[in-house]
N, C-alpha and C positions, 0 to 999 in steps of 0.2 A: 504494500500500500504506500510505502514511502516514495516510490518512484512517481506515483500519481501526484501526491502532495507536493513533491519537490519540483514538479513541472510548473508550479505556480510561483509567483513573486512572493517575497517575504510579507508584503502588505496583505496579501490574501491568505497565506498560510497562518499568519498571526491573528486573523480575524476570527474570533470565537463563534461568530454567527455562521461560519462555514459548516459547522457541525461535524458529523461522522463521515470521514473520508471514504470508508468502505461503502457506505450508503451512497455517497456522491458518485462514486465510480459505477455502482450498479445502476443508478439513475441515468448516467451518461450513456452507458451501454444500451439501456432500454430505449433511450431517445434516438440513438443512432439506428437501432433496429427498426424503430417506428418510421424514421425518415427514409432509410435506404434499404430496408428489407434484409435479405441474406447477402450482406456486403462482404467484400474482401478488402483488406488493408491496401492491397495493390491498386484498388480502384480510386484511391484518394491521392490528391496532390495538393500543393500549396504554393502561394506566391507571397512575397514580402514587399511591402512598401513602407518606407520610412528612412530613418537615419541610423547613425551608429549607436544610439542609446535607446531609442524607442521606435515603435512603428505598429503596423497592423499586418497580420497574416490572414490571407484569404484561403479558406479551405475549398477545394473543388472535388467533385465526385464525377468520375468518368468524363473529365474535361469541362464540366459545368460548374461555375462558381456557386457556392452554397451560402456561406456566411463568413464573417471575418471577426477576429479577436485582437485586442490590444496585446502587445508584447513589450517587454522592457529588458535591457541588458543588465544583468545583476550577477555579481560574483564570477565574472568571466564567461557567463553563458546567457542564453536567451530564456526568459520565463514568461508564461502567460500572465497577463496583468488584468484579466477579466474573466468572470465566470458566467 
């Protein structure tokens, strides 16, 4: 579960309102299944727009843009800064 939690910025990880991370992962998986059916990870791609410290990543499914999320550079790596 640590890998999922660590994909998020410190600001989100430290927010007590985020609740149970195992539950959050299960909800995310259910949402992806609802949105994309029997998906394969290979069907997804992404594009980045922004600068050296922050930006947005757009998730695509089978080449079609779906949604985007804020990202921030933190501790030498990129982290999701939005849930």
